[in-house]
C-alpha positions in Angstrom: 111.1 100.1 116.6 109.3 101.6 113.6 108.7 99.5 110.6 107.9 100.2 106.9 106.6 97.4 104.7 106.8 97.4 101.0 104.7 95.5 98.5 106.6 95.9 95.3 104.8 96.1 92.0 105.9 97.0 88.5 103.5 99.9 88.4 102.7 100.7 92.0 104.4 100.2 95.4 102.3 99.7 98.5 103.5 100.9 101.8 102.4 100.2 105.4 103.7 101.2 108.8 103.8 99.6 112.1 105.8 99.3 115.3 106.9 96.6 117.7 105.1 98.2 120.6 101.5 98.0 119.3 102.2 95.3 116.8 99.6 96.6 114.4 100.3 97.3 110.8 98.4 100.0 109.0 98.2 100.8 105.3 100.2 104.0 104.7 100.2 104.9 101.0 100.7 103.9 97.4 103.4 105.4 95.3 104.2 105.0 91.6 107.1 102.8 90.6 109.4 104.9 88.4 112.3 107.3 88.3 112.9 108.7 91.8 111.4 105.7 93.6 114.4 105.1 95.8 114.6 108.9 96.7 110.9 108.9 97.6 111.4 105.8 99.8 114.4 107.4 101.5 112.3 110.5 102.2 109.6 108.3 103.8 112.1 106.4 105.9 113.6 109.7 107.2 110.4 111.6 107.8 108.6 108.6 109.4 111.7 107.6 111.5 111.7 104.1 110.1 114.2 101.7 111.7 113.6 98.6 109.7 112.1 97.8 106.3 110.2 94.6 105.4 109.9 93.8 101.7 107.5 91.1 100.5 108.9 88.5 98.1 106.7 85.9 96.5 108.1 82.4 97.1 106.3 79.3 95.9 105.3 76.6 98.3 108.3 74.5 97.3 110.6 77.4 98.1 111.5 78.4 94.6 111.8 82.0 93.5 110.9 83.2 90.0 112.5 86.0 88.0 110.1 88.6 89.5 111.1 87.5 93.0 114.7 87.9 92.1 113.9 91.4 90.8 112.3 92.3 94.2 115.2 90.9 96.1 117.6 93.2 94.1 115.2 96.1 94.7 115.3 95.3 98.5 119.1 95.5 98.4 118.9 98.8 96.5 116.5 100.2 99.2 118.8 99.1 102.0 121.8 100.8 100.3 119.9 104.0 99.5 118.2 104.4 102.9 121.0 103.0 105.1 118.2 101.1 106.9 118.1 97.3 107.5 115.9 95.5 105.1 114.4 92.0 105.6 112.6 90.1 102.9 109.7 87.9 103.8 107.4 85.5 101.9 104.4 87.4 100.7 102.6 84.7 98.6 98.9 85.5 98.2 99.1 88.9 100.1 97.8 90.9 97.0 95.0 88.3 96.4 93.9 88.5 100.1 94.1 92.3 100.0 92.0 92.5 96.9 89.3 90.6 98.6 89.1 93.0 101.5 90.1 96.4 100.3 89.9 99.0 97.5 93.5 100.1 98.3 95.1 96.9 97.3 98.8 97.9 97.3 99.0 99.4 100.7 96.6 96.8 102.2 98.9 94.1 100.8 101.9 95.8 102.4 99.9 95.9 105.7 99.3 92.2 105.5 103.0 91.5 104.9 103.9 93.7 107.9 101.3 92.3 110.1 102.4 88.7 109.5 106.0 89.8 110.2 105.0 91.6 113.5 102.9 88.6 114.6 106.0 86.4 114.3 108.0 88.8 116.6 105.9 87.6 119.6 
């Protein structure tokens, strides 16, 4: 199965790809958050033959979501409706911070960390 991971940001969206055969997430690209975002994601899903989308949502240690997390959850629902592809949300707390420490391409590296964590749990 081919996966696309999304690290949602108000300005930029990080994307990463992976599959359940190799179980390795790789940074893919960063796109601008703005008009046409859902169409661009639908294009990526189609051209990359994506079968499942994983969206990172920041959840605090006590399990609470803030307003931004609620916005991302709504975005995930919109992505699922627009792409007709199953979307799963996963906790992504600290992924951007960890990516910033290890990469210049923070958004797509953060998406790769989100997806790698997800793929590791499939085992």
